[in-house]
C-alpha positions in Angstrom: 19.5 -3.7 -21.8 16.0 -2.9 -22.6 13.1 -2.2 -19.6 10.8 -5.4 -19.0 7.2 -4.7 -20.7 5.8 -4.4 -17.3 7.8 -0.8 -16.7 5.1 0.6 -19.0 2.0 -1.8 -18.9 0.1 0.1 -16.2 -1.0 4.1 -16.3 -1.2 4.1 -12.6 2.2 2.4 -12.0 5.3 4.4 -12.7 8.8 1.6 -12.9 12.8 2.6 -12.6 15.0 0.5 -12.0 18.8 1.1 -11.3 21.9 -0.3 -12.5 22.4 -2.1 -9.5 19.1 -4.0 -9.1 16.8 -1.5 -6.9 13.3 -0.6 -8.2 10.9 2.1 -7.2 7.2 1.7 -8.0 5.9 5.2 -7.7 2.3 5.7 -8.0 1.7 8.4 -9.9 -0.9 9.8 -12.6 0.0 11.4 -15.5 3.3 12.5 -13.8 1.5 13.8 -10.2 -0.1 12.5 -7.5 -2.2 9.9 -7.9 -5.9 9.3 -8.3 -6.5 5.9 -6.8 -9.3 4.5 -9.3 -10.7 1.3 -9.7 -8.1 0.2 -12.8 -5.2 1.0 -10.4 -6.9 -1.9 -7.8 -6.7 -4.2 -11.0 -3.5 -3.5 -12.0 -1.2 -3.5 -8.7 -1.9 -7.0 -7.8 -1.0 -7.8 -11.6 2.3 -5.5 -11.4 3.1 -7.1 -8.2 2.8 -10.9 -9.7 5.4 -9.6 -12.6 8.0 -7.9 -10.0 7.9 -10.8 -8.2 8.9 -13.3 -11.2 12.0 -10.6 -12.6 14.7 -12.0 -10.8 16.8 -8.8 -11.6 15.3 -7.2 -8.9 16.5 -7.4 -5.7 14.8 -4.5 -3.2 11.9 -2.5 -4.3 10.9 1.2 -2.8 7.2 1.7 -3.0 6.5 5.8 -2.8 4.4 8.7 -4.8 4.9 11.3 -7.0 5.6 14.8 -6.5 4.7 15.9 -2.4 1.7 13.0 -2.3 2.1 9.2 -1.5 -2.0 8.6 -2.1 -4.7 10.9 -1.5 -7.2 11.5 -3.6 -9.2 8.3 -4.8 -12.4 8.8 -7.4 -14.6 6.7 -5.5 -17.1 5.7 -8.9 -14.3 4.1 -11.0 -14.4 1.0 -8.9 -17.6 0.3 -10.7 -21.4 -1.2 -9.1 -19.9 -1.5 -5.6 -23.5 -2.6 -4.4 -23.4 -5.6 -7.0 -21.9 -8.9 -5.6 -20.2 -10.2 -8.8 -18.2 -6.2 -9.1 -17.3 -6.8 -4.9 -16.0 -9.9 -5.0 -13.9 -8.9 -7.9 -12.9 -6.1 -6.0 -12.5 -8.5 -3.1 -10.0 -10.4 -4.6 -7.8 -8.2 -5.8 -7.9 -6.3 -2.4 -6.5 -10.0 -0.7 -4.2 -10.0 -3.4 -2.6 -7.0 -3.3 -1.6 -7.4 0.6 0.0 -11.0 0.3 2.0 -10.1 -2.7 3.3 -7.4 -0.6 4.0 -9.8 1.9 5.6 -12.4 -0.5 7.7 -10.3 -2.8 10.7 -12.4 -2.4 12.8 -8.8 -1.9 12.7 -6.1 0.5 10.8 -3.6 0.1 11.5 -0.3 1.3 8.0 1.7 1.7 9.1 5.9 1.2 5.9 8.2 2.7 6.6 11.5 0.5 3.4 12.9 1.6 -0.1 12.4 3.3 -1.1 8.6 3.3 -4.6 8.6 3.8 -5.7 6.8 0.9 -4.7 3.1 1.1 -1.5 3.8 4.0 -1.3 0.1 4.5 0.5 -0.6 1.5 3.4 1.4 3.6 2.5 -0.5 6.9 3.6 -3.9 4.7 6.5 -2.5 3.3 10.1 -4.3 5.6 11.4 -0.5 6.3 9.0 2.4 6.6 10.9 6.1 5.9 8.6 9.1 6.4 9.4 12.2 5.0 8.4 15.3 7.8 5.7 15.9 5.2 3.5 13.0 5.9 0.5 12.5 7.4 -1.5 9.1 7.8 -5.0 8.0 8.3 -8.1 7.0 6.5 -10.3 9.4 4.3 -12.1 6.8 2.1 -14.3 4.7 4.0 -15.6 7.3 6.6 -16.4 9.7 3.3 -18.0 6.9 1.7 -19.5 5.4 4.9 -18.5 2.1 3.9 -16.7 0.1 6.8 -12.8 -0.2 6.8 -12.2 -3.7 6.3 -10.0 -4.4 3.2 -6.7 -4.5 5.6 -6.6 -1.7 7.5 -7.9 -2.9 10.2 -5.5 -5.8 10.5 -2.9 -3.9 9.7 -2.7 -0.9 11.8 -3.9 -3.0 14.9 -0.8 -5.2 14.2 1.2 -1.6 13.7 -0.3 0.4 16.6 -2.7 -1.6 18.5 -6.3 -2.2 19.0 -7.1 1.6 20.9 -4.9 3.4 18.1 -6.7 1.8 15.5 -10.0 2.0 16.7 -9.7 5.6 16.8 -7.9 6.4 13.4 -10.7 4.5 12.1 -13.8 5.7 13.3 -13.0 9.4 13.5 -11.1 9.7 10.0 -8.8 12.0 12.0 -4.9 12.1 10.6 -1.5 11.8 12.6 1.8 13.3 11.4 5.0 12.0 11.2 6.4 12.3 14.1 3.1 10.7 15.6 3.7 7.8 13.4 6.8 6.9 14.1 6.0 7.3 18.3 3.4 4.9 17.7 5.3 2.7 15.6 4.4 2.9 12.4 7.2 4.4 11.0 11.2 3.7 11.1 12.6 7.1 10.2 11.8 10.7 9.7 13.7 12.8 8.0 13.4 16.2 5.9 11.4 16.0 3.0 14.2 16.2 0.3 16.0 13.6 2.2 13.4 10.8 2.1 13.6 9.3 -1.3 17.2 9.6 -1.1 17.6 8.0 2.5 14.7 5.1 1.1 17.2 4.0 -1.7 20.3 4.4 0.7 18.6 1.7 2.9 17.6 -0.5 -0.4 21.0 -0.9 -1.8 22.2 -2.0 2.0 19.4 -4.8 1.6 19.9 -5.4 -1.8 23.8 -6.4 -1.4 22.6 -9.4 0.9 22.4 -13.1 -0.5 20.0 -13.7 -3.1 18.7 -16.4 -0.2 18.9 -14.1 3.0 16.8 -11.7 0.7 14.3 -14.3 0.2 13.9 -16.0 3.1 14.2 -13.2 5.4 11.1 -11.9 4.0 9.0 -14.9 4.8 10.3 -15.0 8.4 9.9 -11.8 9.3 6.2 -12.0 7.5 4.7 -14.9 8.8 2.7 -13.9 11.0 1.4 -10.6 9.5 0.5 -12.6 6.7 -1.5 -15.3 8.5 -3.0 -12.2 9.2 -3.8 -10.9 6.1 -4.9 -14.4 5.0 -7.4 -14.5 8.2 -8.7 -11.4 8.3 -9.2 -9.5 5.1 -11.4 -11.7 3.2 -14.3 -11.4 6.2 -13.7 -7.7 6.6 -14.1 -7.1 2.6 -17.3 -9.1 3.1 -18.6 -7.3 5.5 -17.7 -3.7 3.3 -19.3 -5.5 0.6 -22.6 -5.0 3.0 -22.0 -1.5 3.7 -21.0 -0.6 0.2 -24.3 -2.7 -0.9 -26.5 -0.6 1.4 -25.4 2.8 -0.3 -27.4 2.3 -3.0 -30.8 1.9 -0.5 -29.9 5.1 0.4 -29.6 6.5 -2.4 -33.1 5.5 -3.0 -34.4 6.4 0.6 
């Protein structure tokens, strides 16, 4: 049986699937750790839609390439983010990614195979979250670029760890290690680095063996509150993020 067309359709998203229906989505750039770009941002919601429509996917793992989940972003590739039309495209894509991750009709296992300091919220939106002992978590881009973290980080981290810890993490740009993430309730298990993906695959196989309707409806049951918070909070948060992005252009003129 040939692979679905979406397996080779998106340059920074590598897909593979086991014979028993475990799909792995690996963020990567030319086989190595991903450099997140505007193209990645555009492709991810499209890819997740195709994943959702593929009935052969019984469970999914998201992870990174090499020893990094995601820690590098090409800011300029996002385009002229100070222009309203450009930012609205980004805002729509950002909301779609989060909604689609939560609404996939299958369980999703997040495997943090290393630093997750760009879009860590993707891991926090998974149903089971496994971390390598080398994983770290934080928010590198927003404090660095000087734009507010309104693209879901503020909602997802608050749901996971509470207000005080979220404020500390997103204000300071500091990172936490895997042990701290487990203590905070972000991570379900921390395992030796070499065993992280295998442990994710083991859990995915157990969940994939459950009846299809159960997998789909359990997903809806357990994510209802978080999905509601995403829909309520992210459009507003990204509007504020867009204002700070627009202000960058004026700062450059000063």
